[in-house]
Wavefront OBJ file of the C-alpha trace (Angstrom):
o trace
v 33.196 71.370 20.935
v 33.396 71.391 17.099
v 29.571 71.300 16.874
v 29.310 74.251 19.295
v 31.897 76.245 17.321
v 30.043 75.577 14.082
v 26.836 76.723 15.756
v 28.439 79.976 16.886
v 30.006 80.537 13.449
v 26.506 80.428 11.991
v 25.770 83.743 13.674
v 28.766 85.504 12.128
v 26.851 86.280 8.948
v 23.438 86.731 10.588
v 21.426 89.929 10.684
v 21.540 92.171 13.713
v 18.076 91.322 15.016
v 18.774 87.579 14.898
v 22.048 88.070 16.775
v 20.432 90.278 19.414
v 17.635 87.727 19.899
v 20.178 84.933 20.297
v 22.112 86.933 22.883
v 18.955 87.872 24.807
v 17.707 84.276 24.909
v 21.109 82.766 25.745
v 21.250 80.786 22.493
v 24.770 82.149 22.148
v 27.010 83.925 24.640
v 28.672 87.246 23.919
v 32.046 85.678 24.729
v 31.560 82.821 22.245
v 30.288 85.166 19.532
v 33.110 87.654 20.086
v 35.599 84.780 20.058
v 34.205 83.548 16.738
v 34.661 86.979 15.165
v 38.179 87.330 16.597
v 39.144 83.881 15.330
v 37.868 84.782 11.871
v 39.806 88.068 11.945
v 42.978 86.188 12.932
v 42.509 83.768 10.022
v 41.382 86.161 7.321
v 42.551 89.697 7.995
v 45.918 89.349 6.296
v 43.999 88.735 3.068
v 40.977 90.938 3.726
v 42.907 93.993 5.041
v 39.778 95.000 6.950
v 41.272 95.781 10.378
v 44.262 97.963 11.225
v 43.964 97.325 14.975
v 42.318 94.463 16.853
v 41.567 94.738 20.585
v 41.179 91.016 21.245
v 41.742 90.949 25.015
v 39.636 94.039 25.679
v 36.822 92.770 23.458
v 36.703 89.392 25.214
v 36.673 91.131 28.602
v 33.752 93.326 27.478
v 31.931 90.230 26.186
v 32.383 88.361 29.483
v 31.071 91.385 31.365
v 28.028 91.414 29.064
v 27.361 87.721 29.734
v 27.573 88.359 33.457
v 25.087 91.217 33.241
v 22.635 89.119 31.249
v 23.002 86.225 33.701
v 22.103 88.619 36.510
v 19.138 90.040 34.585
v 20.566 93.528 34.211
v 21.681 94.064 30.577
v 22.832 97.588 29.803
v 20.623 97.871 26.728
v 19.414 96.229 23.568
v 22.924 95.991 22.100
v 24.519 94.288 25.100
v 27.199 91.879 23.852
v 26.979 92.900 20.166
v 30.462 92.843 18.523
v 31.081 95.890 16.311
v 33.940 97.333 14.267
v 34.834 101.041 14.214
v 36.470 102.952 11.360
v 39.931 104.232 12.245
v 39.002 107.896 12.175
v 36.548 107.538 15.077
v 37.973 107.630 18.591
v 37.731 104.600 20.866
v 39.280 105.151 24.282
v 42.539 103.252 24.683
v 42.833 102.426 20.968
v 44.942 104.291 18.416
v 43.332 106.621 15.883
v 45.529 107.040 12.813
v 43.082 108.544 10.251
v 44.811 106.428 7.607
v 48.003 108.493 7.945
v 51.438 106.890 8.190
v 52.973 107.267 11.649
v 50.145 109.474 12.915
v 48.466 107.033 15.315
v 47.572 108.478 18.699
v 45.884 106.751 21.581
v 42.401 108.192 22.135
v 41.784 109.313 25.696
v 38.006 109.128 25.387
v 35.324 107.572 23.214
v 33.692 109.476 20.410
v 30.132 110.431 21.327
v 28.616 107.679 19.177
v 30.997 105.048 20.561
v 30.134 106.150 24.090
v 26.452 105.648 23.279
v 27.088 102.201 21.803
v 29.182 101.111 24.755
v 26.537 102.511 27.074
v 24.133 100.039 25.460
v 26.618 97.189 25.980
v 28.211 96.895 22.546
v 31.607 95.202 22.263
v 34.313 96.933 20.187
v 36.446 94.455 18.219
v 38.876 96.991 16.776
v 39.528 99.675 14.171
v 39.043 99.319 10.421
v 41.009 100.431 7.369
v 40.380 103.649 5.468
v 41.907 105.683 2.669
v 44.663 108.071 3.678
v 43.036 111.005 5.548
v 39.675 109.641 4.339
v 40.439 111.224 0.940
v 39.669 108.447 -1.467
v 36.949 106.340 -3.023
v 38.854 103.106 -3.696
v 40.001 101.878 -0.271
v 43.656 102.664 -0.996
v 46.162 103.160 1.797
v 49.904 103.864 1.400
v 50.806 101.282 4.073
v 48.753 98.272 2.970
v 47.829 99.132 -0.616
v 44.327 98.538 -1.988
v 41.729 96.781 0.160
v 40.485 93.919 -2.051
v 36.832 93.447 -2.862
v 35.473 90.358 -1.062
v 32.950 89.596 -3.815
v 34.764 90.478 -7.041
v 38.300 89.150 -7.381
v 40.859 91.665 -8.562
v 38.626 94.662 -7.771
v 38.781 97.329 -5.062
v 36.488 97.449 -2.036
v 35.739 101.178 -2.336
v 36.397 103.941 0.149
v 36.989 105.530 2.313
v 35.196 103.150 4.758
v 36.741 100.151 3.021
v 37.606 98.068 6.078
v 34.186 98.490 7.656
v 32.414 97.350 4.473
v 34.700 94.350 4.052
v 34.369 93.367 7.726
v 30.570 93.309 7.446
v 30.551 91.557 4.071
v 32.878 88.770 5.236
v 31.401 88.146 8.682
v 34.227 89.700 10.715
v 31.778 91.742 12.826
v 28.036 92.072 13.364
v 27.974 95.625 11.973
v 30.424 98.492 11.571
v 30.691 102.241 11.841
v 32.093 104.261 8.990
v 32.135 107.913 8.132
v 30.643 109.556 5.077
v 31.813 112.886 3.727
v 30.941 112.605 0.046
v 30.079 108.926 -0.185
v 32.590 107.115 1.996
v 29.970 104.764 3.501
v 27.763 104.257 0.468
v 30.451 103.633 -2.176
v 32.112 100.682 -0.371
v 28.680 99.412 0.683
v 27.655 99.143 -2.982
v 30.965 97.649 -4.081
v 30.967 95.033 -1.275
v 27.292 94.061 -1.405
v 26.162 95.443 1.959
v 23.843 98.204 3.168
v 25.232 101.667 3.887
v 23.320 104.423 5.681
v 24.412 108.047 5.868
v 22.188 109.879 8.404
v 20.973 113.454 8.268
v 23.807 115.833 9.143
v 23.723 116.399 12.905
v 21.512 113.390 13.682
v 24.599 111.619 15.031
v 27.271 113.638 16.788
v 30.606 114.002 15.006
v 32.511 114.627 18.255
v 35.501 112.309 18.244
v 35.435 111.899 14.460
v 38.641 113.067 12.773
v 37.240 115.742 10.508
v 37.594 115.838 6.751
v 34.889 118.431 5.955
v 32.858 119.339 9.033
v 29.873 120.831 7.232
v 29.072 117.436 5.663
v 30.941 114.839 7.765
v 28.671 112.109 9.149
v 29.150 108.939 11.123
v 27.358 106.207 9.191
v 26.647 102.498 9.527
v 27.363 99.465 7.370
v 25.147 96.445 7.932
v 24.036 93.221 6.269
v 20.453 94.366 5.728
v 18.378 97.472 6.212
v 16.686 96.252 9.400
v 20.084 96.244 11.114
v 20.556 99.987 10.714
v 17.665 101.463 12.731
v 18.607 99.994 16.158
v 22.133 101.364 15.787
v 20.884 104.757 14.665
v 18.439 105.049 17.565
v 21.076 104.120 20.146
v 23.677 106.544 18.767
v 21.362 109.506 18.153
v 21.275 112.265 20.727
v 22.056 115.925 21.186
v 25.716 116.679 21.820
v 26.592 120.263 22.834
v 30.215 119.629 21.830
v 29.221 119.204 18.180
v 28.226 122.543 16.566
v 26.001 120.704 14.072
v 24.255 118.361 16.490
v 20.460 118.398 16.121
v 18.371 119.071 19.230
v 15.201 117.099 18.549
v 11.850 118.377 19.798
v 10.422 114.887 19.479
v 12.181 111.506 19.895
v 13.642 109.657 16.942
v 10.673 107.334 16.400
v 9.147 105.317 13.543
v 7.479 107.559 10.943
v 3.797 108.177 10.431
v 3.346 108.340 6.672
v 1.224 106.957 3.855
v 3.396 104.810 1.636
v 0.958 104.908 -1.276
v 1.223 108.701 -1.512
v 4.964 109.017 -1.370
v 6.344 111.280 -4.098
v 9.259 109.596 -5.868
v 11.792 111.224 -8.155
v 13.947 108.978 -10.328
v 17.160 110.553 -11.600
v 17.007 110.084 -15.354
v 19.937 111.947 -16.954
v 22.466 109.238 -16.121
v 24.704 109.938 -19.122
v 25.294 113.476 -17.891
v 26.353 112.043 -14.530
v 28.897 109.715 -16.095
v 26.979 106.511 -15.353
v 28.188 103.728 -17.620
v 25.936 101.378 -19.563
v 26.131 98.447 -17.133
v 25.413 100.587 -14.073
v 22.478 102.226 -15.855
v 21.130 98.807 -16.806
v 21.285 97.509 -13.223
v 19.636 100.702 -11.975
v 16.865 100.426 -14.562
v 16.219 96.808 -13.601
v 15.978 97.758 -9.915
v 13.578 100.622 -10.658
v 11.419 98.258 -12.678
v 11.230 95.861 -9.743
v 10.230 98.476 -7.158
v 7.904 100.523 -9.384
v 4.903 98.494 -8.235
v 5.359 99.871 -4.721
v 4.232 103.307 -5.941
v 1.116 102.493 -7.944
v -0.833 105.514 -6.671
v 2.091 107.887 -7.181
v 4.008 107.002 -10.331
v 7.717 107.872 -10.032
v 8.627 111.064 -11.880
v 11.787 111.284 -13.959
v 14.035 114.009 -12.604
v 16.753 115.955 -14.419
v 19.502 116.922 -11.956
v 21.909 118.383 -14.541
v 21.030 121.971 -13.457
v 22.398 121.156 -10.001
v 25.911 120.816 -11.479
v 26.800 118.229 -8.846
v 30.292 117.556 -10.198
v 31.149 121.265 -9.963
v 29.851 121.423 -6.393
v 31.794 118.287 -5.460
v 35.007 119.883 -6.719
v 34.249 122.973 -4.631
v 33.728 120.714 -1.622
v 37.029 118.994 -2.354
v 38.843 122.325 -2.024
v 37.196 122.935 1.352
v 38.048 119.387 2.395
v 41.712 119.785 1.480
v 41.930 123.079 3.354
v 40.246 121.630 6.427
v 42.539 118.597 6.516
v 45.524 120.938 6.401
v 44.087 123.035 9.229
v 43.028 120.135 11.439
v 45.763 117.566 10.816
v 48.762 119.514 9.549
v 51.165 118.159 12.166
v 50.270 114.563 11.244
v 50.928 114.979 7.515
v 54.728 114.840 7.558
v 54.812 111.273 6.226
v 51.817 111.620 3.900
v 52.023 110.088 0.442
v 52.963 112.206 -2.602
v 49.376 111.771 -3.827
v 47.869 113.305 -0.697
v 50.477 116.056 -0.483
v 49.763 116.924 -4.103
v 46.058 117.292 -3.375
v 46.732 119.440 -0.337
v 49.163 121.662 -2.240
v 46.251 122.788 -4.385
v 44.509 124.139 -1.281
v 47.718 125.914 -0.209
v 47.802 127.773 -3.512
v 44.203 128.961 -3.211
v 43.178 132.202 -1.546
v 40.601 132.972 1.116
v 38.438 134.333 -1.697
v 38.643 130.972 -3.482
v 37.558 129.288 -0.268
v 34.635 131.699 0.129
v 33.528 131.122 -3.466
v 33.573 127.366 -2.899
v 31.535 127.705 0.293
v 28.978 129.878 -1.490
v 28.709 127.284 -4.260
v 27.845 124.635 -1.690
v 25.297 126.912 -0.050
v 23.622 127.389 -3.434
v 23.412 123.627 -3.975
v 21.950 123.150 -0.500
v 19.122 125.551 -1.374
v 18.526 123.760 -4.690
v 18.259 120.413 -2.930
v 15.807 121.830 -0.394
v 13.622 122.942 -3.289
v 13.733 119.435 -4.750
v 12.198 118.090 -1.565
v 9.292 120.482 -1.886
v 8.330 118.293 -4.888
v 9.559 114.873 -3.793
v 9.774 112.747 -0.647
v 12.515 110.452 -1.894
v 14.953 110.432 -4.799
v 16.207 107.230 -6.421
v 19.535 107.081 -8.254
v 22.477 104.714 -8.617
v 24.989 104.657 -5.776
v 28.006 104.367 -8.060
v 28.470 105.136 -11.769
v 30.448 101.988 -12.546
v 31.551 98.599 -11.232
v 34.448 98.504 -8.741
v 37.698 99.453 -10.527
v 40.595 97.037 -10.790
v 43.135 96.849 -7.986
v 45.970 99.285 -8.655
v 44.039 101.253 -11.275
v 43.759 105.021 -11.408
v 41.005 106.510 -9.256
v 38.032 107.617 -11.406
v 37.294 111.299 -10.993
v 33.509 110.892 -10.872
v 33.132 107.963 -8.468
v 31.580 110.178 -5.747
v 29.404 112.372 -7.970
v 26.225 110.350 -7.352
v 26.715 110.206 -3.584
v 27.705 113.879 -3.325
v 24.110 114.999 -3.930
v 22.939 113.797 -0.506
v 26.146 114.789 1.245
v 26.215 118.372 0.063
v 22.455 118.698 0.537
v 22.682 117.569 4.189
v 20.299 114.690 3.423
v 20.050 111.137 4.719
v 20.886 108.490 2.146
v 20.744 104.722 1.965
v 22.540 102.368 -0.426
v 21.000 98.979 -1.149
v 23.163 96.305 -2.787
v 22.444 95.239 -6.345
v 24.541 92.800 -8.374
v 28.179 93.000 -9.488
v 29.163 95.747 -7.066
v 26.406 98.217 -7.928
v 23.878 99.869 -5.636
v 20.475 101.531 -5.527
v 20.580 104.792 -3.604
v 17.641 106.381 -1.768
v 17.942 110.028 -0.736
v 15.426 111.651 1.594
v 14.694 115.078 3.020
v 16.703 116.062 6.102
v 15.264 114.341 9.186
v 13.532 111.545 7.256
v 16.026 108.821 8.232
v 13.561 106.306 9.662
v 11.099 106.755 6.795
v 13.998 106.173 4.395
v 15.042 103.020 6.252
v 11.474 101.704 6.299
v 11.091 102.305 2.567
v 14.519 100.794 1.969
v 13.550 97.648 3.859
v 10.502 97.196 1.638
v 12.566 97.778 -1.517
v 15.252 95.392 -0.288
v 12.660 92.651 0.114
v 11.173 93.258 -3.351
v 14.549 93.375 -5.099
v 15.687 90.233 -3.279
v 12.512 88.347 -4.116
v 12.633 89.402 -7.771
v 16.324 88.429 -8.022
v 15.635 85.011 -6.514
v 12.735 84.478 -8.907
v 14.858 85.468 -11.904
v 17.668 83.138 -10.828
v 15.214 80.239 -10.479
l 1 2 3 4 5 6 7 8 9 10 11 12 13 14 15 16 17 18 19 20 21 22 23 24 25 26 27 28 29 30 31 32 33 34 35 36 37 38 39 40 41 42 43 44 45 46 47 48 49 50 51 52 53 54 55 56 57 58 59 60 61 62 63 64 65 66 67 68 69 70 71 72 73 74 75 76 77 78 79 80 81 82 83 84 85 86 87 88 89 90 91 92 93 94 95 96 97 98 99 100 101 102 103 104 105 106 107 108 109 110 111 112 113 114 115 116 117 118 119 120 121 122 123 124 125 126 127 128 129 130 131 132 133 134 135 136 137 138 139 140 141 142 143 144 145 146 147 148 149 150 151 152 153 154 155 156 157 158 159 160 161 162 163 164 165 166 167 168 169 170 171 172 173 174 175 176 177 178 179 180 181 182 183 184 185 186 187 188 189 190 191 192 193 194 195 196 197 198 199 200 201 202 203 204 205 206 207 208 209 210 211 212 213 214 215 216 217 218 219 220 221 222 223 224 225 226 227 228 229 230 231 232 233 234 235 236 237 238 239 240 241 242 243 244 245 246 247 248 249 250 251 252 253 254 255 256 257 258 259 260 261 262 263 264 265 266 267 268 269 270 271 272 273 274 275 276 277 278 279 280 281 282 283 284 285 286 287 288 289 290 291 292 293 294 295 296 297 298 299 300 301 302 303 304 305 306 307 308 309 310 311 312 313 314 315 316 317 318 319 320 321 322 323 324 325 326 327 328 329 330 331 332 333 334 335 336 337 338 339 340 341 342 343 344 345 346 347 348 349 350 351 352 353 354 355 356 357 358 359 360 361 362 363 364 365 366 367 368 369 370 371 372 373 374 375 376 377 378 379 380 381 382 383 384 385 386 387 388 389 390 391 392 393 394 395 396 397 398 399 400 401 402 403 404 405 406 407 408 409 410 411 412 413 414 415 416 417 418 419 420 421 422 423 424 425 426 427 428 429 430 431 432 433 434 435 436 437 438 439 440 441 442 443 444 445 446 447 448 449 450 451 452 453 454 455 456 457
């Protein structure tokens, strides 16, 4: 029995494709794998603070049903039996959705669109993961449980707002996790916790059933152990949803791209000082760019100055819209909100409709500027975060989301690859280029990993 348990535990930290192969070939059962994750959650969650709700009995029942389907030769889909974690601002039928707010949990009566798609492919839902209060934070700080600790760097934060999802993936408490990304909430904790974070093109995945923070940029995103894990999840969840005003109706299926890698036009963000990137983060970014530069021998990366975009100013405009939208959408649930959150929301109360319109126009202007960038480039490379993860309990840096806001406010897909010491390399593509971005990211991931291993040797 101990040998079998050890064998199952070996899959806890495996990549998605290996897990799916093991499930399909009966090397491991969905029940045993789900049990291994649940046991690990029971042992570690008090320290990790990754989950706010665990559906142990329901998850085991779903896993047994998956095993039965596979035994009968009728799996629901490629994800049948895969144990996943869901951020606690995404509805899962029968589970509470609290949006990180004290005393605001409500039982969801139906699955969010993306959860419905995952369950339709046989995925098992382990539970709901921790987030910043009302998803308004970049540290992984919640008034009930405090800061979510970084699993790699002692005494540091995990990042937010999808803190629990990043920690759950990084520590082997699930096979993969869903988060949400408004201005960096998937990519920031992915970088800090050493995992991969993908924010899709706005509208590629439906936001129905996602507690909104800022609807014009809100995205469901994924956190995984490597880039190859992201595409199967994206392809299962993608689909037109008439209940989401921003859902994309594709004329062609979401399929692997047809492109010439050697001719890809790469822009490397160069004015890092202007973006508040500290010396260590700039050094790690420069090292990563040096390692991947050989991939673009026929199209040398071009240094790009993004200072004219005034990203920090646009992010502050978006923050006003976000505060106003949270008040409008979740006002009745804010009675027990923390003084910090209430203080942020009071700013929106003092602003006028004209202020709101000015902010919206500022974001529209940035969107046009970003579109023009992608007339010159196919992919932009920049750091994910401007600094290492801050210390637990420290003040939240004002610029932590400036680098991730570019993709968010431009409606672009973005991918964060882990570097060392809680830093990340961010790839930003033109809207609709998700699979090309993931393919390029997988190649870069392999090169960076190989170079790092060689340097360590």
